[in-house]
Every structure is written in C-alpha cells, then in structure tokens.
A tleap script that builds the chain and sets N, CA, C and O, in Angstrom:
source leaprc.protein.ff14SB
mol = sequence {
  NMET ILE GLU TYR LEU TRP LYS ALA ALA PHE
  VAL PHE TYR SER HIE THR SER THR GLN ALA
  GLU ALA TRP VAL SER LYS ARG LEU GLN LEU
  ILE LEU GLN GLY LYS SER SER SER VAL ALA
  PRO GLY MET GLY ARG SER ALA THR LEU PRO
  LYS LEU THR PRO GLN GLU ARG LYS PRO VAL
  ASP THR CYS GLY LYS TYR LEU LEU ASN ASN
  ALA LYS TYR LEU LYS TYR ASN ASP TYR LEU
  LYS ALA GLY PHE LEU ILE ALA THR GLY VAL
  ILE GLU GLY ALA CYS ARG GLN LEU ILE LYS
  ASP ARG MET GLU SER LEU GLY LEU ASP GLY
  CPRO
}
set mol.1.N position { 90.864 92.975 106.037 }
set mol.1.CA position { 92.016 92.865 105.180 }
set mol.1.C position { 91.702 93.372 103.776 }
set mol.1.O position { 92.531 94.023 103.140 }
set mol.2.N position { 90.515 93.072 103.307 }
set mol.2.CA position { 90.177 93.513 101.948 }
set mol.2.C position { 90.122 95.037 101.853 }
set mol.2.O position { 90.370 95.604 100.789 }
set mol.3.N position { 89.798 95.700 102.967 }
set mol.3.CA position { 89.787 97.169 102.959 }
set mol.3.C position { 91.187 97.705 102.683 }
set mol.3.O position { 91.353 98.698 101.975 }
set mol.4.N position { 92.192 97.039 103.250 }
set mol.4.CA position { 93.581 97.437 103.006 }
set mol.4.C position { 93.936 97.257 101.527 }
set mol.4.O position { 94.606 98.098 100.929 }
set mol.5.N position { 93.476 96.150 100.954 }
set mol.5.CA position { 93.757 95.895 99.535 }
set mol.5.C position { 93.147 96.967 98.642 }
set mol.5.O position { 93.795 97.444 97.710 }
set mol.6.N position { 91.902 97.348 98.923 }
set mol.6.CA position { 91.265 98.384 98.104 }
set mol.6.C position { 91.990 99.715 98.223 }
set mol.6.O position { 92.189 100.404 97.223 }
set mol.7.N position { 92.383 100.081 99.428 }
set mol.7.CA position { 93.112 101.351 99.607 }
set mol.7.C position { 94.436 101.313 98.844 }
set mol.7.O position { 94.843 102.310 98.248 }
set mol.8.N position { 95.100 100.169 98.866 }
set mol.8.CA position { 96.355 100.022 98.125 }
set mol.8.C position { 96.103 100.102 96.617 }
set mol.8.O position { 96.881 100.722 95.892 }
set mol.9.N position { 95.037 99.488 96.151 }
set mol.9.CA position { 94.729 99.510 94.715 }
set mol.9.C position { 94.515 100.933 94.213 }
set mol.9.O position { 94.902 101.270 93.093 }
set mol.10.N position { 93.895 101.766 95.051 }
set mol.10.CA position { 93.608 103.137 94.638 }
set mol.10.C position { 94.854 104.010 94.587 }
set mol.10.O position { 94.789 105.151 94.130 }
set mol.11.N position { 95.972 103.496 95.043 }
set mol.11.CA position { 97.249 104.195 94.857 }
set mol.11.C position { 97.647 104.114 93.384 }
set mol.11.O position { 98.235 105.046 92.835 }
set mol.12.N position { 97.322 102.996 92.760 }
set mol.12.CA position { 97.728 102.739 91.379 }
set mol.12.C position { 96.645 103.047 90.343 }
set mol.12.O position { 96.951 103.374 89.196 }
set mol.13.N position { 95.380 102.941 90.752 }
set mol.13.CA position { 94.266 103.072 89.815 }
set mol.13.C position { 93.178 103.978 90.389 }
set mol.13.O position { 93.100 104.176 91.602 }
set mol.14.N position { 92.348 104.519 89.514 }
set mol.14.CA position { 91.256 105.384 89.972 }
set mol.14.C position { 90.185 104.544 90.668 }
set mol.14.O position { 90.117 103.327 90.493 }
set mol.15.N position { 89.364 105.211 91.450 }
set mol.15.CA position { 88.310 104.533 92.199 }
set mol.15.C position { 87.263 103.882 91.299 }
set mol.15.O position { 86.552 102.980 91.741 }
set mol.16.N position { 87.158 104.313 90.073 }
set mol.16.CA position { 86.162 103.759 89.155 }
set mol.16.C position { 86.769 102.784 88.146 }
set mol.16.O position { 86.086 102.310 87.238 }
set mol.17.N position { 88.026 102.500 88.313 }
set mol.17.CA position { 88.753 101.672 87.356 }
set mol.17.C position { 88.443 100.185 87.517 }
set mol.17.O position { 88.389 99.662 88.630 }
set mol.18.N position { 88.243 99.526 86.394 }
set mol.18.CA position { 88.104 98.064 86.438 }
set mol.18.C position { 89.464 97.418 86.708 }
set mol.18.O position { 89.541 96.276 87.160 }
set mol.19.N position { 90.524 98.158 86.427 }
set mol.19.CA position { 91.874 97.657 86.713 }
set mol.19.C position { 92.087 97.512 88.223 }
set mol.19.O position { 92.754 96.579 88.671 }
set mol.20.N position { 91.519 98.434 89.004 }
set mol.20.CA position { 91.627 98.332 90.466 }
set mol.20.C position { 90.937 97.069 90.952 }
set mol.20.O position { 91.447 96.367 91.825 }
set mol.21.N position { 89.787 96.788 90.386 }
set mol.21.CA position { 89.051 95.579 90.762 }
set mol.21.C position { 89.848 94.329 90.421 }
set mol.21.O position { 89.905 93.393 91.219 }
set mol.22.N position { 90.460 94.303 89.248 }
set mol.22.CA position { 91.278 93.159 88.836 }
set mol.22.C position { 92.503 93.019 89.742 }
set mol.22.O position { 92.899 91.909 90.099 }
set mol.23.N position { 93.096 94.155 90.106 }
set mol.23.CA position { 94.278 94.160 90.977 }
set mol.23.C position { 93.934 93.550 92.333 }
set mol.23.O position { 94.662 92.698 92.843 }
set mol.24.N position { 92.815 93.993 92.913 }
set mol.24.CA position { 92.384 93.468 94.211 }
set mol.24.C position { 92.033 91.988 94.085 }
set mol.24.O position { 92.435 91.188 94.930 }
set mol.25.N position { 91.301 91.617 93.057 }
set mol.25.CA position { 90.888 90.223 92.872 }
set mol.25.C position { 92.078 89.280 92.788 }
set mol.25.O position { 92.074 88.202 93.382 }
set mol.26.N position { 93.095 89.697 92.046 }
set mol.26.CA position { 94.287 88.854 91.892 }
set mol.26.C position { 94.985 88.631 93.232 }
set mol.26.O position { 95.353 87.504 93.564 }
set mol.27.N position { 95.165 89.695 93.993 }
set mol.27.CA position { 95.836 89.585 95.280 }
set mol.27.C position { 94.985 88.846 96.306 }
set mol.27.O position { 95.505 88.077 97.114 }
set mol.28.N position { 93.695 89.080 96.270 }
set mol.28.CA position { 92.793 88.387 97.183 }
set mol.28.C position { 92.805 86.889 96.914 }
set mol.28.O position { 92.787 86.087 97.848 }
set mol.29.N position { 92.836 86.517 95.657 }
set mol.29.CA position { 92.900 85.095 95.312 }
set mol.29.C position { 94.187 84.466 95.859 }
set mol.29.O position { 94.158 83.360 96.398 }
set mol.30.N position { 95.301 85.165 95.719 }
set mol.30.CA position { 96.565 84.646 96.261 }
set mol.30.C position { 96.497 84.512 97.781 }
set mol.30.O position { 96.977 83.529 98.345 }
set mol.31.N position { 95.901 85.501 98.437 }
set mol.31.CA position { 95.776 85.453 99.895 }
set mol.31.C position { 94.885 84.280 100.302 }
set mol.31.O position { 95.197 83.576 101.262 }
set mol.32.N position { 93.788 84.062 99.588 }
set mol.32.CA position { 92.900 82.939 99.887 }
set mol.32.C position { 93.579 81.599 99.641 }
set mol.32.O position { 93.160 80.581 100.192 }
set mol.33.N position { 94.623 81.591 98.822 }
set mol.33.CA position { 95.408 80.377 98.574 }
set mol.33.C position { 96.514 80.204 99.615 }
set mol.33.O position { 97.313 79.271 99.526 }
set mol.34.N position { 96.558 81.116 100.614 }
set mol.34.CA position { 97.551 81.016 101.675 }
set mol.34.C position { 98.884 81.659 101.346 }
set mol.34.O position { 99.895 81.332 101.967 }
set mol.35.N position { 98.904 82.573 100.375 }
set mol.35.CA position { 100.158 83.179 99.927 }
set mol.35.C position { 100.274 84.654 100.309 }
set mol.35.O position { 100.843 85.443 99.556 }
set mol.36.N position { 99.742 85.031 101.469 }
set mol.36.CA position { 99.760 86.443 101.863 }
set mol.36.C position { 101.187 86.979 102.004 }
set mol.36.O position { 101.435 88.153 101.727 }
set mol.37.N position { 102.119 86.136 102.429 }
set mol.37.CA position { 103.500 86.590 102.610 }
set mol.37.C position { 104.178 86.931 101.292 }
set mol.37.O position { 105.130 87.713 101.276 }
set mol.38.N position { 103.710 86.363 100.191 }
set mol.38.CA position { 104.315 86.685 98.898 }
set mol.38.C position { 103.618 87.872 98.226 }
set mol.38.O position { 104.181 88.484 97.318 }
set mol.39.N position { 102.413 88.196 98.659 }
set mol.39.CA position { 101.686 89.334 98.091 }
set mol.39.C position { 102.323 90.644 98.541 }
set mol.39.O position { 102.480 91.568 97.742 }
set mol.40.N position { 102.686 90.725 99.800 }
set mol.40.CA position { 103.217 91.968 100.379 }
set mol.40.C position { 104.465 92.497 99.659 }
set mol.40.O position { 104.488 93.673 99.296 }
set mol.41.N position { 105.502 91.678 99.439 }
set mol.41.CA position { 106.693 92.209 98.756 }
set mol.41.C position { 106.409 92.671 97.330 }
set mol.41.O position { 106.980 93.660 96.870 }
set mol.42.N position { 105.540 91.965 96.639 }
set mol.42.CA position { 105.187 92.366 95.280 }
set mol.42.C position { 104.515 93.725 95.245 }
set mol.42.O position { 104.771 94.533 94.352 }
set mol.43.N position { 103.651 93.973 96.224 }
set mol.43.CA position { 103.002 95.275 96.309 }
set mol.43.C position { 104.032 96.366 96.584 }
set mol.43.O position { 103.967 97.454 96.012 }
set mol.44.N position { 104.968 96.067 97.453 }
set mol.44.CA position { 106.020 97.041 97.769 }
set mol.44.C position { 106.854 97.396 96.554 }
set mol.44.O position { 107.189 98.561 96.338 }
set mol.45.N position { 107.189 96.389 95.762 }
set mol.45.CA position { 107.954 96.642 94.535 }
set mol.45.C position { 107.142 97.482 93.552 }
set mol.45.O position { 107.679 98.368 92.886 }
set mol.46.N position { 105.850 97.196 93.471 }
set mol.46.CA position { 104.980 97.967 92.573 }
set mol.46.C position { 104.921 99.435 92.971 }
set mol.46.O position { 104.795 100.307 92.112 }
set mol.47.N position { 105.011 99.712 94.259 }
set mol.47.CA position { 104.967 101.098 94.727 }
set mol.47.C position { 106.320 101.777 94.584 }
set mol.47.O position { 106.390 103.006 94.562 }
set mol.48.N position { 107.394 101.002 94.485 }
set mol.48.CA position { 108.734 101.564 94.351 }
set mol.48.C position { 109.024 101.987 92.913 }
set mol.48.O position { 109.636 103.030 92.685 }
set mol.49.N position { 108.594 101.193 91.955 }
set mol.49.CA position { 108.903 101.468 90.547 }
set mol.49.C position { 108.446 102.844 90.068 }
set mol.49.O position { 109.224 103.531 89.406 }
set mol.50.N position { 107.217 103.281 90.373 }
set mol.50.CA position { 106.802 104.610 89.889 }
set mol.50.C position { 107.315 105.760 90.755 }
set mol.50.O position { 106.931 106.913 90.558 }
set mol.51.N position { 108.193 105.438 91.724 }
set mol.51.CA position { 108.809 106.448 92.588 }
set mol.51.C position { 107.758 107.303 93.299 }
set mol.51.O position { 107.795 108.532 93.253 }
set mol.52.N position { 106.831 106.622 93.950 }
set mol.52.CA position { 105.808 107.310 94.735 }
set mol.52.C position { 106.434 107.911 95.987 }
set mol.52.O position { 107.412 107.381 96.514 }
set mol.53.N position { 105.879 108.999 96.454 }
set mol.53.CA position { 106.342 109.588 97.708 }
set mol.53.C position { 105.901 108.694 98.859 }
set mol.53.O position { 104.989 107.883 98.696 }
set mol.54.N position { 106.537 108.832 100.026 }
set mol.54.CA position { 106.107 108.027 101.177 }
set mol.54.C position { 104.617 108.194 101.491 }
set mol.54.O position { 103.950 107.229 101.862 }
set mol.55.N position { 104.105 109.397 101.343 }
set mol.55.CA position { 102.686 109.633 101.620 }
set mol.55.C position { 101.800 108.956 100.569 }
set mol.55.O position { 100.762 108.387 100.906 }
set mol.56.N position { 102.206 109.017 99.308 }
set mol.56.CA position { 101.426 108.398 98.234 }
set mol.56.C position { 101.372 106.876 98.376 }
set mol.56.O position { 100.345 106.260 98.094 }
set mol.57.N position { 102.467 106.280 98.807 }
set mol.57.CA position { 102.537 104.829 98.891 }
set mol.57.C position { 102.124 104.278 100.251 }
set mol.57.O position { 102.155 103.066 100.463 }
set mol.58.N position { 101.741 105.147 101.163 }
set mol.58.CA position { 101.388 104.723 102.526 }
set mol.58.C position { 100.332 103.606 102.560 }
set mol.58.O position { 100.513 102.644 103.305 }
set mol.59.N position { 99.229 103.690 101.781 }
set mol.59.CA position { 98.253 102.588 101.823 }
set mol.59.C position { 98.837 101.245 101.380 }
set mol.59.O position { 98.434 100.197 101.885 }
set mol.60.N position { 99.774 101.273 100.447 }
set mol.60.CA position { 100.423 100.043 99.992 }
set mol.60.C position { 101.293 99.482 101.111 }
set mol.60.O position { 101.262 98.282 101.385 }
set mol.61.N position { 102.070 100.351 101.756 }
set mol.61.CA position { 102.930 99.913 102.849 }
set mol.61.C position { 102.111 99.405 104.039 }
set mol.61.O position { 102.484 98.424 104.682 }
set mol.62.N position { 101.004 100.073 104.323 }
set mol.62.CA position { 100.136 99.648 105.427 }
set mol.62.C position { 99.561 98.265 105.146 }
set mol.62.O position { 99.531 97.409 106.030 }
set mol.63.N position { 99.110 98.050 103.926 }
set mol.63.CA position { 98.562 96.750 103.541 }
set mol.63.C position { 99.639 95.673 103.617 }
set mol.63.O position { 99.404 94.597 104.167 }
set mol.64.N position { 100.804 95.954 103.074 }
set mol.64.CA position { 101.902 94.991 103.117 }
set mol.64.C position { 102.293 94.637 104.542 }
set mol.64.O position { 102.533 93.471 104.856 }
set mol.65.N position { 102.357 95.636 105.396 }
set mol.65.CA position { 102.706 95.402 106.801 }
set mol.65.C position { 101.642 94.536 107.478 }
set mol.65.O position { 101.966 93.624 108.239 }
set mol.66.N position { 100.383 94.828 107.195 }
set mol.66.CA position { 99.297 94.022 107.755 }
set mol.66.C position { 99.428 92.564 107.327 }
set mol.66.O position { 99.324 91.657 108.152 }
set mol.67.N position { 99.658 92.344 106.033 }
set mol.67.CA position { 99.772 90.984 105.525 }
set mol.67.C position { 100.945 90.234 106.148 }
set mol.67.O position { 100.813 89.063 106.502 }
set mol.68.N position { 102.080 90.892 106.284 }
set mol.68.CA position { 103.257 90.242 106.864 }
set mol.68.C position { 103.092 89.999 108.361 }
set mol.68.O position { 103.437 88.929 108.863 }
set mol.69.N position { 102.562 90.994 109.070 }
set mol.69.CA position { 102.391 90.858 110.524 }
set mol.69.C position { 101.354 89.807 110.903 }
set mol.69.O position { 101.430 89.213 111.979 }
set mol.70.N position { 100.390 89.578 110.020 }
set mol.70.CA position { 99.308 88.652 110.332 }
set mol.70.C position { 99.354 87.371 109.504 }
set mol.70.O position { 98.384 86.614 109.474 }
set mol.71.N position { 100.467 87.129 108.841 }
set mol.71.CA position { 100.575 85.966 107.948 }
set mol.71.C position { 100.230 84.655 108.654 }
set mol.71.O position { 99.618 83.773 108.053 }
set mol.72.N position { 100.610 84.523 109.904 }
set mol.72.CA position { 100.332 83.257 110.601 }
set mol.72.C position { 98.838 83.055 110.853 }
set mol.72.O position { 98.402 81.936 111.122 }
set mol.73.N position { 98.051 84.131 110.769 }
set mol.73.CA position { 96.603 84.025 110.949 }
set mol.73.C position { 95.855 83.976 109.610 }
set mol.73.O position { 94.674 83.629 109.574 }
set mol.74.N position { 96.520 84.313 108.538 }
set mol.74.CA position { 95.874 84.411 107.227 }
set mol.74.C position { 96.013 83.109 106.441 }
set mol.74.O position { 96.378 83.121 105.265 }
set mol.75.N position { 95.729 82.027 107.074 }
set mol.75.CA position { 95.810 80.695 106.455 }
set mol.75.C position { 94.441 80.332 105.872 }
set mol.75.O position { 93.877 79.282 106.177 }
set mol.76.N position { 93.928 81.221 105.031 }
set mol.76.CA position { 92.589 81.046 104.501 }
set mol.76.C position { 92.428 79.748 103.727 }
set mol.76.O position { 91.349 79.157 103.727 }
set mol.77.N position { 93.481 79.301 103.074 }
set mol.77.CA position { 93.403 78.039 102.346 }
set mol.77.C position { 93.085 76.890 103.298 }
set mol.77.O position { 92.279 76.018 102.975 }
set mol.78.N position { 93.714 76.888 104.464 }
set mol.78.CA position { 93.449 75.846 105.460 }
set mol.78.C position { 92.043 76.000 106.048 }
set mol.78.O position { 91.334 75.015 106.253 }
set mol.79.N position { 91.655 77.235 106.312 }
set mol.79.CA position { 90.325 77.488 106.894 }
set mol.79.C position { 89.227 77.047 105.931 }
set mol.79.O position { 88.256 76.409 106.340 }
set mol.80.N position { 89.382 77.386 104.659 }
set mol.80.CA position { 88.376 77.015 103.670 }
set mol.80.C position { 88.327 75.498 103.477 }
set mol.80.O position { 87.252 74.915 103.335 }
set mol.81.N position { 89.500 74.871 103.473 }
set mol.81.CA position { 89.570 73.416 103.335 }
set mol.81.C position { 88.854 72.719 104.496 }
set mol.81.O position { 88.240 71.667 104.320 }
set mol.82.N position { 88.943 73.327 105.688 }
set mol.82.CA position { 88.292 72.762 106.870 }
set mol.82.C position { 86.801 73.094 106.925 }
set mol.82.O position { 86.091 72.620 107.812 }
set mol.83.N position { 86.324 73.910 105.974 }
set mol.83.CA position { 84.904 74.251 105.931 }
set mol.83.C position { 84.520 75.445 106.778 }
set mol.83.O position { 83.335 75.690 107.003 }
set mol.84.N position { 85.514 76.200 107.255 }
set mol.84.CA position { 85.219 77.378 108.068 }
set mol.84.C position { 84.731 78.527 107.184 }
set mol.84.O position { 85.125 78.646 106.024 }
set mol.85.N position { 83.885 79.350 107.743 }
set mol.85.CA position { 83.430 80.559 107.060 }
set mol.85.C position { 84.441 81.670 107.315 }
set mol.85.O position { 85.074 81.708 108.370 }
set mol.86.N position { 84.588 82.554 106.371 }
set mol.86.CA position { 85.521 83.668 106.509 }
set mol.86.C position { 84.712 84.960 106.537 }
set mol.86.O position { 83.915 85.223 105.637 }
set mol.87.N position { 84.923 85.763 107.579 }
set mol.87.CA position { 84.201 87.027 107.721 }
set mol.87.C position { 85.080 88.182 107.266 }
set mol.87.O position { 86.307 88.087 107.279 }
set mol.88.N position { 84.436 89.277 106.862 }
set mol.88.CA position { 85.180 90.479 106.491 }
set mol.88.C position { 85.459 91.303 107.741 }
set mol.88.O position { 84.876 91.061 108.798 }
set mol.89.N position { 86.347 92.268 107.614 }
set mol.89.CA position { 86.646 93.163 108.726 }
set mol.89.C position { 85.428 93.932 109.190 }
set mol.89.O position { 85.298 94.231 110.378 }
set mol.90.N position { 84.526 94.258 108.265 }
set mol.90.CA position { 83.307 94.981 108.624 }
set mol.90.C position { 82.441 94.117 109.537 }
set mol.90.O position { 81.925 94.595 110.548 }
set mol.91.N position { 82.287 92.848 109.177 }
set mol.91.CA position { 81.483 91.932 109.992 }
set mol.91.C position { 82.148 91.716 111.342 }
set mol.91.O position { 81.478 91.738 112.374 }
set mol.92.N position { 83.456 91.508 111.342 }
set mol.92.CA position { 84.171 91.308 112.599 }
set mol.92.C position { 84.032 92.527 113.504 }
set mol.92.O position { 83.829 92.387 114.710 }
set mol.93.N position { 84.140 93.726 112.922 }
set mol.93.CA position { 83.986 94.954 113.702 }
set mol.93.C position { 82.594 95.091 114.290 }
set mol.93.O position { 82.436 95.508 115.438 }
set mol.94.N position { 81.583 94.739 113.502 }
set mol.94.CA position { 80.203 94.813 113.989 }
set mol.94.C position { 79.986 93.830 115.139 }
set mol.94.O position { 79.336 94.168 116.127 }
set mol.95.N position { 80.522 92.623 115.018 }
set mol.95.CA position { 80.406 91.634 116.094 }
set mol.95.C position { 81.114 92.115 117.351 }
set mol.95.O position { 80.591 91.982 118.457 }
set mol.96.N position { 82.293 92.670 117.177 }
set mol.96.CA position { 83.049 93.175 118.318 }
set mol.96.C position { 82.262 94.277 119.036 }
set mol.96.O position { 82.210 94.305 120.265 }
set mol.97.N position { 81.652 95.179 118.267 }
set mol.97.CA position { 80.869 96.267 118.845 }
set mol.97.C position { 79.625 95.732 119.549 }
set mol.97.O position { 79.269 96.205 120.628 }
set mol.98.N position { 78.966 94.749 118.942 }
set mol.98.CA position { 77.778 94.154 119.540 }
set mol.98.C position { 78.118 93.498 120.874 }
set mol.98.O position { 77.398 93.670 121.857 }
set mol.99.N position { 79.206 92.752 120.905 }
set mol.99.CA position { 79.628 92.096 122.146 }
set mol.99.C position { 79.983 93.136 123.193 }
set mol.99.O position { 79.612 92.986 124.358 }
set mol.100.N position { 80.685 94.174 122.808 }
set mol.100.CA position { 81.047 95.251 123.741 }
set mol.100.C position { 79.792 95.894 124.328 }
set mol.100.O position { 79.701 96.093 125.540 }
set mol.101.N position { 78.822 96.219 123.465 }
set mol.101.CA position { 77.569 96.824 123.939 }
set mol.101.C position { 76.842 95.897 124.903 }
set mol.101.O position { 76.333 96.342 125.932 }
set mol.102.N position { 76.790 94.603 124.571 }
set mol.102.CA position { 76.103 93.627 125.412 }
set mol.102.C position { 76.789 93.509 126.772 }
set mol.102.O position { 76.126 93.471 127.808 }
set mol.103.N position { 78.117 93.453 126.759 }
set mol.103.CA position { 78.864 93.358 128.011 }
set mol.103.C position { 78.647 94.586 128.873 }
set mol.103.O position { 78.456 94.471 130.084 }
set mol.104.N position { 78.674 95.754 128.263 }
set mol.104.CA position { 78.472 96.988 129.022 }
set mol.104.C position { 77.063 97.057 129.595 }
set mol.104.O position { 76.881 97.558 130.705 }
set mol.105.N position { 76.052 96.564 128.861 }
set mol.105.CA position { 74.676 96.589 129.364 }
set mol.105.C position { 74.487 95.660 130.549 }
set mol.105.O position { 73.570 95.836 131.352 }
set mol.106.N position { 75.366 94.663 130.653 }
set mol.106.CA position { 75.320 93.737 131.785 }
set mol.106.C position { 76.208 94.201 132.940 }
set mol.106.O position { 76.314 93.530 133.966 }
set mol.107.N position { 76.840 95.357 132.755 }
set mol.107.CA position { 77.733 95.881 133.792 }
set mol.107.C position { 79.104 95.248 133.784 }
set mol.107.O position { 79.851 95.377 134.754 }
set mol.108.N position { 79.445 94.573 132.716 }
set mol.108.CA position { 80.747 93.919 132.578 }
set mol.108.C position { 81.557 94.675 131.532 }
set mol.108.O position { 81.271 94.582 130.338 }
set mol.109.N position { 82.546 95.407 131.965 }
set mol.109.CA position { 83.307 96.165 130.963 }
set mol.109.C position { 84.706 95.627 130.795 }
set mol.109.O position { 85.610 96.368 130.408 }
set mol.110.N position { 84.901 94.383 131.071 }
set mol.110.CA position { 86.192 93.757 130.784 }
set mol.110.C position { 87.230 93.970 131.859 }
set mol.110.O position { 86.957 94.560 132.905 }
set mol.111.N position { 88.429 93.479 131.587 }
set mol.111.CA position { 89.520 93.540 132.589 }
set mol.111.C position { 90.027 94.938 132.811 }
set mol.111.O position { 90.935 95.144 133.617 }
savepdb mol mol.pdb
quit
C-alpha cells in the first residue's frame, strides 16, 4: 500500500522533495488510524484541482481505488491495538514467492 502512496505523491512533488515525504507521512498516519476511506477522496480532489490529465493522475487514482477497494482489510488501527505486526507489500510479496517456490519444490503447485 505504501508503494501506491509514494507513486501518488510523485504526481504532485519531485522524487527528491521533502514535501513528498510529508505528503506520504500524513496519509499513512491517517491510514494507520483506520481512515483509509477518507484518504482516497481527498487524494482525488487534489488531483482534480490542478487539472491533471488522466495519464498524469493515474497513480493517484490507482492508489485511491486500492484504498477504497481494500478498506475493509485496512483496519490497521485495530490490528495495532491487538498487537499484530504490519508487513509491507515488499515483505508480503517475498513471503508469497517463498511459499510458491517451496510448494513447487514439493511438487505441489496448487489447485
């Protein structure tokens, strides 16, 4: 999810900008507070005001769609309160690949 936020931030700010970091941090904090559904519309409005082309605003729309489509799973406030650890997409992808490799080495390639 954070990868989507960074791509969206770079629509508005340069890759070396401290403003991009602040933009991501603010939205990430809201998402960690369980407010992912309110982050998405705000991002959409931010992309509408400067009249970006559909291609220019695509990372913002992709991030917003991800947040809205997965809102029921993005209850990070509840997960953190329960003491659960939160993994990044990179870690989740690596685990998924490791499990896939292990299953294939055992001759089990799924359904």
